[in-house]
Steps between C-alpha positions, in 0.01 A plus 500: 500500500549809293282689741735401792808627320335838416396548862856437630644743228253769603590457869870533412441826310296652782769412764770641292310840471464531881866508594617804295372836610290433807777578749652803336376742766670292763829497314482874452447559878790276589730680251395835657566391859831356415643815343623669818588177691861431514611223732806551727681208638729528803846371454577156630657522843857396534545168673747501794742217511435235766707515813498173698457514881740301711313334792743452783255411783509116472627462863224722647179341631215455253233766594226277363596186694327472852750483783457432865593782723789385730517639843833662597773276635518456872118489545282742676494522877126560489409182311210325664538149653344291225542182694281628782155348531234742380233619737128491393466877460786500244275348242286818475588840358543757771222715343244211548570472870311705764591589855188469709629544857775444765536287810734527798596186689783477753637842397522380140298680222334294231308619193205331344510480118214393271576318172276526187352167602375662821741299726648690792875451591677618810849648422787662700830665425718259309225327315491522121215613270450612136665366197814723518667329797347745744601464861302680772717749684239670709138493607308794636127558573451639149744323269747223426841606379686263261851483340476341152773378271444559129724421198593798274563480120872418556408199722610664823278482811379834645319568817175701521258570779130442492214526741161345530241739656233404743168465331226729644164350551335717233766410240418210259857445387841612629807497286870499602704809436857497384780755519 
């Protein structure tokens, strides 16, 4: 038992001797480095007094709430007849239809139009085709001229002209052109 106490006492004396002078060189270096260092603090900025903002736009429409665009009062004279029965070629986009030829019968000119399903339709002036309420206004040997009605961003109907060009035998695909 006495041997255990003497071992503990010896360990305590050894530990006490280690802490004194071993870091003296580190303390000297720190003192030398800190001689010329002087900290400078910026002054605290002045706080401006709070000025409340008066919001007076409670009666204006909320810009984050979705709204339906309302057409102008009185209606547009160009609006399509939505009650009219739609023709078969109106279910296809104009760009997917192809003019493949013309026929003339009893002094009336007809155009032959191919759909993406490879069906052929016979059309004449006054027939409708394309998804923008396009009515055929003229047929020549090389193209079909259409008048389409499209809705602009304000909800008004505007008129535009389009044409469907005759597909040449060496062309794989013909697209409609719009002006």
